[in-house]
N, C-alpha and C positions, 0 to 999 in steps of 0.2 A: 250629615243627615243621618237620622236613624228611624228604625221602625220598631214597633212595639205591639205585641198580640197578649190579651190576657183573656182568659175563661175562668170565671169563677162560680162556683157552686156552693149556694147556701141552705142553711138547715131549715130556713122558714123565708118564705118570698118576700122580696123586698123590691122597692120600686126601679123599674128597669126605665132608664132615659131613652132608651133606643125604643122601645115598644110603648111607652108612655102608661105602663099598666104596671101591677107587681107580677115579679116572677122570682123562682128560685134559682135560675141560673143567669149570669149575666156576662156577655161576651162584647169586648171591645177592643178597636185597633186605631194605632196612632201612627201617623209618619210625621216627624220632626225635621226641619231643615235649619241652620244657621248658617247665617255669613257673616264674617267680620267686616264691617266698614272702616273701623279706626282702631288701631292698638298702639297708639304713643309714637308713631312713626317708625314703628318696627317692622313693618312692611318694607320700608324703603331701606333701613338698614340691613334688613337680610338679603334684598337684592343686591346691594352694595358689597355685602361680605360674599354672597356668591359668585358675582362676577371676578371679584378679586380672588377667590378660589380658584376659579376656572382658569384665570391667565397664571395664575401660579403653577396647577397643573401642566398647562402647556409649557411653562419656563422649564418646570422639572423633566418632563418628559425630554425637552429638547436636550436639556444639558446630561441628562442619563444618557442619551443617544450618543452624543459625542463623548462621554466618558468610557461607552463600550467599545468607540471607535478607537480612542485612544489605547486602551488595553489590546484591542486586536491589532493597531498598528505596531505596537510595541512589540508583541511577541511575531509578527510578521517582520518587522526590521532584525529581531535578534537572530532568527533563521536566516536572513540574508548576510548578516554581519558573521555568524558562525561559519555558515559556508564560505564566506571569504578568507576567514580565520583559518579554516582547514584547509584553503588551497595555499595559505603563507606557509602555512606548518608542512604542507606537503612539499612546496618549493625549497624550504630548508632542508628537508631531508634528500631531495635531489641534488642539491647543490653540495652539502655533505659527502655525498656518495661521490660525486664526482672528484673532489679535493682531496678524497681519501683514494682513489686511483690514481689520483698525480702522486701525492705524496708517497706510496707505496712503490710507485717506478722510481722516482727520486731515490729513495732509500736503497733500492735495488743495485741502483746505478753508484750508490756510494756519494751522490749529492747532498745528501740530506742524513740525518741520524735517526733511528728507530724511534724516538719520543716524538716526531712530526706525525708519523702515522699513528700514533698510538693519541696524540693529542685529538685527532681529526676523527678517530675511531670513537672518543670520548664524546665527541660533538655530534656524530650521528648517532650514537645512543639515544643522547639527550633530544634530539629532533626526534627521533622514531617514539620517542616517550610522549612527547608533547604532541606529535600527530595523533597518538592513541587518544590521548585526552579530549583533543578537539573534535575527534570523530564522536568520541562520546556525547560532548556537550551539544553538536550539532543534532544527533539522535533524538536528545531529549528536547532541543528546542522545538523540532519537527512536531514530536508529540504532542509538547503544550500548544503550539498553534492547532493543532487538530481538535484539542480539546476546546479551545477558544471556540472553532466556527463549528463544533457540535460533529467534527468526523470521528469514527470509530477508531482510525489509525492515525499514522504519521502524514502531516501535510508538509509538502514542500513551498516555497515562495517563490515566484518569478522574479527574475533578474532585475535590476533596477539599474536606471542610466547611473554613470558616475561623472557626470557632468558637474561642474562646480556649482554651487547652489545661489541662487539667484538673490539679491536685496531684497528685503520683503516690502512689499507695497505701501505699507503705510509705517507712519513714523512711531515712534515710543510714545510720545503724547497722544497721536490720535489712538492709538490702540489701549491707552491708558483710559481716554474718554469715552470710546466705543465699550469697553469692557464695563463701565462704570454705569453707561446709559444702558445699554442693550443685551448684555452678557446674561446668559440662563440664571446665573446666581444673583445677581442683580435683580433683575425682573421678580425672580421667585422672593428674594426678601421684601421688596416694596411691595408686592401683593399682599405677603404676610402680614405687612403693617398695615395697610388699608383694610384688610379683613378684622385684625383688631382694633382698629378706630371704628369700624360701623358695630363692632360687638358693643363697644363703649355706648354709642347712640341708642343702640337696640336697650341696653342697662337702662340709660337715662330716661328714654321713652315710657317705662314702667310707671314713672310719676304722672303720666298724661291718662287721662280716661280711657275707658273700651267702649266703643258702640258696634251693635251687634243689629242686624236686620234678622229676624225669625220668622216662621211661618209652622202652622200646624193644622194637620187634616185628621179628625179623628170620627170614626163609625163606631156605633152602639146597636147592639142586638139582642137575642136569646138564644141564637143560633151561629155557627160558622158558616160562610163570613158574614161578620156583621153588614147589613146593608139598611137596616131600620130606620136609622137617623145619623145624618152625617154633620159635621160642625168644622169650619175653619177659622184660624185666627191668624192674623199678621200683626206687627209691629217691630217696633224699635226698643232695645233696651240698652243702657248706659250705665258702666259699673266704674266707682272710681273709689281705689281703696286708699283709704289715709293710713292707716298703720299696718305693717306687717311684720312686728316684730324685728326691725331693721335689716330686713329679707334683701331688698331694695338696694339699701344703701353697701350693704356688703357685697352684692353682687356688680354694682357699680364699680367700688373698689378694686374686686378681681378683675374687672373687666381694664380698669385705666391700667392697672400694673403688668397687665400681659401686654397691652398696646405700648409701654414705655419700654419692656424687654424686646417687643418686636422692633420698636424703633433703634433700640442700642445695637441689635444685631443686624438691621440694615446696614447701620454706620459701620459696624466692624466689618460687614460684608465687603463695603466698598474700599474700606481701607486696606483689605486684604486681596481685592482683586487688584489694586494699584501694586501691591507688593508682587504679586503672583505675575502679572504682567510684564513688570520690569526685569524679574529672575527669568521668565522664558523667552524675553526677547531679548535680552542679555546673553543668555544661554545659547539661542539661534546664532547671533553674530560672533561669538567667542569659537563656538565650534566650528562656523563657517570660516574663520581667520584661521583656527586650528587644523583645518582640512587644507586649505591652501598651503600651509607653511608644512604640513606632513606630505603632500605631493612632491614639494621641493626636497624634502630631506628624503624621500626614496630616492628621486632623481641623482642626488649627492651621493647617496649611500651606494647606490648601483654603479656609480662610476667609480667610486673608492674600492668596492670590491673586486672590480675589473683589474684596474690599476695594482692592486695588489696581488691578483692572482697571476697576471704578469710579472711582476717583482718576484714572485715567489719561485717560479719556473725558472727564473733568471739567477735565482738564488741572492737577489737584493735584498731580501725581508723575511722576517722569521714566519714561523708557524701560528705564534700568539698574535701577530699583526693581522695574518689573513682569518684568523677563526673572528677576531673582534671585528673585523670586517663583514664577515657572513652576518653574525648577531646583530651589529648594527642594521643591515638590510632588513633582517627578518623584525626586528623591532620598528623599524620605520613604515614597513607594510602595513603591520598589525596597528599602529598608531593612526595611519590614515584610515583604514576600515573602521577604527572606534570613533576618529573624528565625524566620517560620514553618517555613521548610526546616532552621535550624538547631535548631529543637525537636524536629522529626520524626526528624532525623538521631542527636541526644542520645538520645531515648527507643529508638529501633532499637539503639544501640549499646550502651546499658543491657541491654535485652533480651537481646541476643546476649552479654554478660558471664554472665547469671543462667540463661540457657538456658531462658526463659520468657517468656510474653507477660505484660504488666502490665496490660493494658485487654483486655476482651473485643472483639472486633471486630463 
């Protein structure tokens, strides 16, 4: 719809259609409206493309939310893990201090040589250095979590349960099928393919004629606002371009190429999803099994240290065996913490791929 107002002043009088007499000034106003009835199925193609784009935008939003959740959970779990590792390092220092006191007492009593206390002093120093480094890592992790959630300072993470991770509620095959069918990445890829296909139909529609409904209301006079004479016109117009220097052919070719690229991208996305699901699924199961074994290793290492402590006090073992048992316990505890963190991260990664939670919080 458009409007137009013209006021013309002539050097000599001319016939004025509005007044029906000669006049040196002519004023006319027009109101025009045009509505497209048919443009080669372009409207239907535009509607299909718009629907696909809306669906793709929703899938992209969901995927972005789960990616943000994945990054946030990774930082959260890092704080939890670093805090637990700090506790492990602190326990290592405490054990080294206790054993150093025992070794010094045995050296004073003549039951052990001076190198025993020196070996434990070295272990204590190493443990203290590691504790300082671990406390620094924990501090950085807390600030990173604060940054992630928009807090101006460090943010601590609430304690998480240390129960054994449960089995996943779906099989690997079900997870793959769901990811290919309903994951945000798959939905977005299919939506992009449909939008590209709709663009091909729209480009091909340019070979068909265009039909418009139009109307016009005109007013004429020799003064503003013209009201002397009014005329109206209504009708249909049909245009059918025969040749436009191959612009239509070029547009169709470009649209078809874009559709083929979108189809290949969708196929690659589905293949990538299969690979990513298997990776996350197997990572969860592997980390879960590793956590179970690490828990057993902690029990064994703790018992081994207890036995070595008793044997050392009785003079039945060397200081090297005692220190080795202490280090083994520390490594087992750290391995358990890392296995739990890996399990949580693998679960978050699988949920980010599927676009939904697998367990009720």
